[in-house]
C-alpha positions as CSV (number, residue, x, y, z in Angstrom):
1,X,-30.7,54.0,142.4
2,X,-32.0,50.9,144.2
3,X,-30.6,52.1,147.5
4,X,-32.4,55.4,147.1
5,X,-35.6,53.7,146.1
6,X,-35.4,51.5,149.3
7,X,-34.9,54.6,151.4
8,X,-37.9,56.3,149.9
9,X,-40.0,53.1,150.4
10,X,-39.0,52.7,154.0
11,X,-40.0,56.3,154.6
12,X,-43.3,55.6,152.9
13,X,-43.8,52.8,155.4
14,X,-42.5,54.7,158.4
15,X,-45.8,55.5,160.0
16,X,-47.2,52.1,159.4
17,X,-44.1,50.5,161.0
18,X,-44.5,52.4,164.2
19,X,-48.3,52.6,164.1
20,X,-48.9,50.6,167.3
21,X,-46.9,53.1,169.3
22,X,-48.5,56.1,167.5
23,X,-52.0,54.8,168.1
24,X,-51.4,53.9,171.7
25,X,-49.8,57.4,172.2
26,X,-52.8,59.1,170.5
27,X,-55.3,57.0,172.5
28,X,-53.8,58.0,175.8
29,X,-52.8,61.6,174.9
30,X,-56.0,62.6,173.1
31,X,-58.5,60.2,174.7
32,X,-59.5,58.6,171.5
33,X,-61.5,55.3,171.5
34,X,-60.5,52.2,169.5
35,X,-63.0,53.3,166.8
36,X,-61.4,56.7,166.6
37,X,-57.9,55.2,166.4
38,X,-59.1,52.9,163.6
39,X,-60.1,56.1,161.7
40,X,-56.7,57.6,162.4
41,X,-55.0,54.7,160.8
42,X,-57.6,54.1,158.1
43,X,-57.6,57.7,156.8
44,X,-53.9,57.6,156.2
45,X,-53.9,54.3,154.4
46,X,-56.9,55.3,152.4
47,X,-54.9,58.2,151.2
48,X,-52.1,55.8,150.2
49,X,-54.6,53.7,148.3
50,X,-56.0,56.7,146.4
51,X,-52.5,57.8,145.5
52,X,-51.7,54.4,144.1
53,X,-54.8,54.3,142.0
54,X,-54.0,57.7,140.6
55,X,-50.4,56.7,139.8
56,X,-51.6,53.7,137.9
57,X,-53.2,56.2,135.5
58,X,-50.7,59.1,135.7
59,X,-47.4,57.2,136.1
60,X,-46.4,57.9,132.5
61,X,-46.1,61.6,133.4
62,X,-44.4,61.2,136.8
63,X,-40.7,60.9,137.3
64,X,-39.4,59.1,140.5
65,X,-37.1,61.9,141.7
66,X,-39.5,64.8,141.8
67,X,-42.3,62.6,143.0
68,X,-40.3,61.3,146.0
69,X,-39.1,64.8,146.9
70,X,-42.7,66.1,146.9
71,X,-43.8,63.1,149.0
72,X,-41.1,63.6,151.6
73,X,-41.8,67.2,152.0
74,X,-45.6,66.7,152.3
75,X,-45.1,63.8,154.8
76,X,-42.9,66.0,157.0
77,X,-45.5,68.8,157.0
78,X,-48.5,66.7,157.8
79,X,-46.6,64.8,160.5
80,X,-45.6,68.0,162.2
81,X,-49.1,69.5,162.0
82,X,-50.7,66.3,163.4
83,X,-48.7,66.6,166.6
84,X,-50.5,69.8,167.4
85,X,-54.0,68.7,166.5
86,X,-56.2,67.9,169.5
87,X,-59.5,66.5,168.1
88,X,-60.3,63.6,165.8
89,X,-61.5,65.5,162.6
90,X,-58.3,67.5,161.9
91,X,-56.2,64.5,162.7
92,X,-58.2,62.3,160.2
93,X,-57.9,65.0,157.5
94,X,-54.2,65.4,158.1
95,X,-53.5,61.7,158.0
96,X,-55.5,61.3,154.8
97,X,-53.3,64.1,153.3
98,X,-50.2,62.3,154.6
99,X,-51.1,59.1,152.9
100,X,-52.3,60.7,149.6
101,X,-49.5,63.3,149.1
102,X,-46.7,61.8,151.2
103,X,-46.5,58.1,151.9
104,X,-48.4,57.1,148.7
105,X,-46.0,59.1,146.5
106,X,-43.0,57.5,148.1
107,X,-44.3,54.0,148.0
108,X,-45.4,54.2,144.3
109,X,-41.8,55.3,143.4
110,X,-40.2,52.5,145.5
111,X,-42.5,49.6,144.4
112,X,-42.4,50.5,140.7
113,X,-38.6,50.6,140.7
114,X,-38.0,47.6,143.0
115,X,-40.6,45.1,141.8
116,X,-40.0,45.0,138.0
117,X,-36.7,43.1,137.8
118,X,-36.0,39.4,137.3
119,X,-34.9,39.1,140.9
120,X,-38.0,41.0,142.2
121,X,-38.6,38.7,145.2
122,X,-35.0,39.0,146.5
123,X,-34.9,42.8,145.9
124,X,-38.2,43.3,147.6
125,X,-37.1,41.1,150.4
126,X,-34.0,43.4,150.9
127,X,-36.4,46.4,150.9
128,X,-38.5,44.7,153.6
129,X,-35.3,43.8,155.6
130,X,-34.4,47.5,155.7
131,X,-38.0,48.2,156.9
132,X,-37.5,45.8,159.7
133,X,-34.2,47.4,160.8
134,X,-35.7,50.8,160.6
135,X,-38.9,49.8,162.4
136,X,-37.0,48.0,165.2
137,X,-35.0,51.1,166.0
138,X,-38.0,53.4,165.5
139,X,-40.3,51.5,167.8
140,X,-37.8,52.0,170.6
141,X,-37.1,55.6,169.7
142,X,-40.8,56.5,169.3
143,X,-41.6,54.8,172.5
144,X,-39.0,56.9,174.3
145,X,-40.3,60.0,172.6
146,X,-43.8,59.1,173.8
147,X,-42.6,58.7,177.4
148,X,-40.6,62.0,177.2
149,X,-43.1,64.3,175.4
150,X,-46.3,62.5,174.6
151,X,-48.1,62.5,171.2
152,X,-46.6,65.8,170.1
153,X,-43.0,64.6,170.5
154,X,-43.9,61.4,168.6
155,X,-45.1,63.3,165.6
156,X,-42.2,65.8,165.7
157,X,-39.9,62.8,165.4
158,X,-41.9,61.4,162.6
159,X,-41.5,64.8,160.8
160,X,-37.8,64.9,161.4
161,X,-37.0,61.6,159.8
162,X,-38.4,62.8,156.5
163,X,-35.1,64.4,155.7
164,X,-34.0,60.9,154.5
165,X,-36.6,61.1,151.7
166,X,-35.3,64.5,150.6
167,X,-31.8,63.1,150.3
168,X,-32.9,59.9,148.5
169,X,-34.8,61.9,145.9
170,X,-31.6,63.4,144.6
171,X,-30.3,59.9,143.6
172,X,-33.5,58.8,141.9
173,X,-34.2,59.3,138.1
174,X,-35.5,62.7,137.3
175,X,-36.2,62.1,133.6
176,X,-37.4,58.4,133.6
177,X,-41.1,58.0,134.2
178,X,-42.6,55.7,136.9
179,X,-44.7,53.7,134.4
180,X,-43.7,53.4,130.7
181,X,-45.7,50.2,130.0
182,X,-48.5,49.9,127.6
183,X,-51.6,48.3,129.1
184,X,-53.6,48.0,125.9
185,X,-52.2,44.5,125.3
186,X,-53.1,43.2,128.8
187,X,-55.7,40.5,128.7
188,X,-56.4,36.8,128.9
189,X,-55.9,34.6,131.9
190,X,-52.7,36.4,133.1
191,X,-54.6,39.7,133.4
192,X,-57.3,38.0,135.5
193,X,-54.6,36.5,137.7
194,X,-53.1,39.9,138.3
195,X,-56.3,41.1,139.8
196,X,-56.6,38.0,141.9
197,X,-53.0,38.5,143.2
198,X,-53.8,42.2,144.0
199,X,-57.0,41.3,145.8
200,X,-55.1,38.7,147.8
201,X,-52.6,41.3,148.9
202,X,-55.3,43.6,150.1
203,X,-57.2,40.9,152.0
204,X,-54.0,39.4,153.5
205,X,-53.2,42.8,155.0
206,X,-56.6,43.4,156.5
207,X,-56.1,40.7,159.1
208,X,-52.4,41.4,159.6
209,X,-52.8,45.1,160.0
210,X,-55.8,44.7,162.2
211,X,-53.7,42.7,164.6
212,X,-50.5,44.7,164.3
213,X,-52.2,48.1,164.9
214,X,-53.3,47.1,168.4
215,X,-50.3,45.1,169.5
216,X,-49.0,48.0,171.6
217,X,-52.5,48.3,173.2
218,X,-52.3,44.6,173.9
219,X,-48.9,45.0,175.5
220,X,-50.4,47.8,177.7
221,X,-53.3,45.5,178.7
222,X,-50.6,43.0,179.9
223,X,-49.3,45.6,182.3
224,X,-46.3,46.8,180.2
225,X,-45.5,50.5,179.9
226,X,-45.1,52.3,176.6
227,X,-41.3,52.0,176.4
228,X,-41.3,48.3,177.3
229,X,-44.1,47.6,174.9
230,X,-42.3,49.5,172.2
231,X,-39.1,47.5,172.9
232,X,-41.0,44.2,172.6
233,X,-42.5,45.3,169.4
234,X,-39.1,46.2,168.2
235,X,-37.9,42.6,168.9
236,X,-40.9,41.3,167.0
237,X,-40.1,43.5,164.0
238,X,-36.4,42.8,164.0
239,X,-37.2,39.1,164.0
240,X,-38.9,39.7,160.6
241,X,-35.3,39.8,159.2
242,X,-35.3,36.0,159.4
243,X,-38.1,35.9,156.8
244,X,-36.5,38.4,154.4
245,X,-33.1,36.8,154.7
246,X,-34.6,33.4,153.7
247,X,-36.1,35.0,150.6
248,X,-32.9,36.9,149.7
249,X,-30.9,33.6,149.9
250,X,-33.5,31.1,148.7
251,X,-36.1,33.0,146.7
252,X,-39.9,32.7,147.3
253,X,-41.4,29.4,146.2
254,X,-45.2,29.5,145.8
255,X,-45.8,27.3,148.8
256,X,-44.7,30.2,151.0
257,X,-47.9,32.1,150.1
258,X,-50.1,29.3,151.4
259,X,-48.1,28.5,154.4
260,X,-47.6,32.0,155.6
261,X,-51.4,32.7,155.5
262,X,-51.9,29.8,157.9
263,X,-49.0,30.7,160.2
264,X,-49.8,34.4,160.4
265,X,-53.4,33.7,161.4
266,X,-52.4,31.3,164.1
267,X,-49.7,33.7,165.4
268,X,-52.0,36.8,165.5
269,X,-54.9,34.9,167.2
270,X,-52.5,33.5,169.8
271,X,-50.8,36.8,170.5
272,X,-54.1,38.7,171.0
273,X,-55.7,36.1,173.2
274,X,-52.9,35.2,175.5
275,X,-52.3,36.7,179.0
276,X,-48.7,35.7,179.1
277,X,-46.1,38.4,177.9
278,X,-43.7,35.6,176.8
279,X,-46.3,33.9,174.6
280,X,-47.4,37.3,173.3
281,X,-43.8,38.1,172.3
282,X,-43.2,34.7,170.6
283,X,-46.5,35.0,168.7
284,X,-45.5,38.5,167.5
285,X,-42.1,37.2,166.3
286,X,-43.9,34.4,164.4
287,X,-46.3,36.9,162.9
288,X,-43.5,39.2,161.6
289,X,-41.5,36.3,160.1
290,X,-44.6,35.1,158.2
291,X,-45.3,38.6,157.0
292,X,-41.8,39.1,155.7
293,X,-41.7,35.7,154.0
294,X,-45.0,36.3,152.3
295,X,-45.0,39.8,150.8
296,X,-41.9,39.4,148.5
297,X,-43.5,36.3,147.1
298,X,-46.7,38.2,146.5
299,X,-44.9,41.0,144.6
300,X,-43.0,38.4,142.5
301,X,-46.2,36.5,141.7
302,X,-47.7,39.7,140.3
303,X,-44.6,41.3,138.6
304,X,-42.7,38.3,137.3
305,X,-44.9,35.1,137.2
306,X,-48.0,37.0,136.0
307,X,-46.0,39.5,133.9
308,X,-47.8,42.3,135.6
309,X,-45.1,44.9,135.9
310,X,-47.5,47.6,134.6
311,X,-49.7,46.8,137.6
312,X,-47.0,47.3,140.2
313,X,-48.1,50.9,140.9
314,X,-51.3,49.4,142.3
315,X,-49.5,47.3,144.9
316,X,-49.4,50.1,147.5
317,X,-53.0,50.8,146.8
318,X,-54.2,47.2,147.3
319,X,-51.9,46.8,150.3
320,X,-53.3,50.1,151.5
321,X,-56.9,48.9,151.3
322,X,-55.9,46.1,153.7
323,X,-53.7,48.3,155.9
324,X,-56.5,50.9,156.1
325,X,-59.4,48.5,156.5
326,X,-57.7,46.3,159.0
327,X,-57.3,48.8,161.9
328,X,-60.8,50.3,161.1
329,X,-62.6,47.0,161.4
330,X,-60.5,45.8,164.3
331,X,-61.3,49.0,166.1
332,X,-65.0,48.4,165.6
333,X,-64.9,44.8,166.8
334,X,-62.5,45.1,169.7
335,X,-61.9,47.1,172.8
336,X,-58.8,47.2,175.2
337,X,-58.3,43.6,176.4
338,X,-61.2,42.2,174.3
339,X,-60.0,40.7,171.0
340,X,-62.4,37.9,170.1
341,X,-63.8,39.9,167.1
342,X,-60.3,40.7,165.9
343,X,-59.4,37.0,166.0
344,X,-62.4,36.2,163.7
345,X,-61.3,39.0,161.4
346,X,-57.8,37.5,161.1
347,X,-59.1,34.0,160.5
348,X,-61.4,35.1,157.6
349,X,-58.8,37.4,156.0
350,X,-56.1,34.7,156.1
351,X,-58.4,32.0,154.6
352,X,-59.7,34.2,151.7
353,X,-56.3,35.6,150.8
354,X,-54.8,32.1,150.7
355,X,-57.6,31.1,148.2
356,X,-56.8,34.1,146.0
357,X,-53.1,33.4,145.9
358,X,-53.6,29.8,145.0
359,X,-56.0,30.8,142.2
360,X,-53.7,33.5,140.9
361,X,-50.8,31.0,140.8
362,X,-52.9,28.7,138.6
363,X,-53.6,31.6,136.2
364,X,-49.8,32.2,136.1
365,X,-49.3,28.6,134.9
366,X,-51.9,29.2,132.1
367,X,-50.7,32.6,130.9
C-alpha cells in the first residue's frame, strides 16, 4: 500500500517537478510573459490548495483508491487538453482544474497515508526520494520532448505518465477512508502549533517555488538550450537524494528546519544572481538538498510531534499556497535575466518560515 501511495503522490507532484521546463516551453511556444507564466503555475497550485481544504472536511467520506483513480484520470485529461490551448485564459482554467481534480486528489491520498505513522519523517523522505528520481528523469525527457515537438509534445507526455496513477489506485484501500480522526478534541497549545507548522510550510514554499519555477529561464539566460538546461536541472533534482537519504538513515532533528531555511535562501539567491553556469549548478544542487532535508521534518513536526495526524490532509493545501504564490509573485517582480526582486522574496520567505517552525516546535514541547 505504501508503494502505491508513493506512486500516487509522485504523480501528484509530476507537473511541479518539471515546472521549470513546462514554463519555459510555454513561454517560448505561446509567447507568455513572466506574469502570465506565474498565473499558469499559480492556477494549478491554487487548485491543489482548494482540493486539500475540501478534503480536510470531506475526508471521512473519501476512500484512497477511488479518489486516486479519479485524480489520475482527470490529470491526464487536463494535461492533454492544455497542450492544444493557445491563449492564457483556457490554459489557466485547465491548470486550475488539473490541480483541483487531479493533483490535489492524488496528493491528499498520498500525504494522508504516508504522514501518519511513527516513522513519518523517514517514510516521507523515501517518498521525496522517489520524487527526485522521477523528476531527474522527467526533466531530461520533458526537455527532449520540448526540443522535438514544443509545448504540445510536453503536455502529451505529461498526460501519458498518468497511467501510473491508474495502476497505483488498484493497490490502494477502497473501503478505508482518508481521514477517520475526530477533530472535536483538538485544542490547546498543540493545536496552535499545528497551524504554526502549516503556515511555515506554506511560506517556506513561496520562496523556494518562486526560485525553482524560473530556474530553466535562468539557464536560458545563461545561454543554455532547453535540453541542456533540463539536464542541469535534472542533476540538481537528483542531488536532492542526498537530503532524503540522510533523513531515511538518521531521521530529522529539529535543527534541520532552522538550518535548511538559511541554506536554501543563500543557495537560491546565489543561483539566480550568478552569471556562471557552474556556480548556478552548484547553487541549485544545494537548494535541492536543503529542500529534501527540510520537508520530511516539517511533516513529522506536524503529524508526530504536534500529534496533528488529522491535519495532514491540509499539508498539500498549505504547500500549495506557497507553490502557487511563489511563481506568481516571482513572475511579477522579475523578468528574464533580472532577479533582484526574486532574491528579496526568497530572503523574506525563508526568514518568516524559520520563525514559524521554531515557534511550532516550542508548542510541541508544551503540548
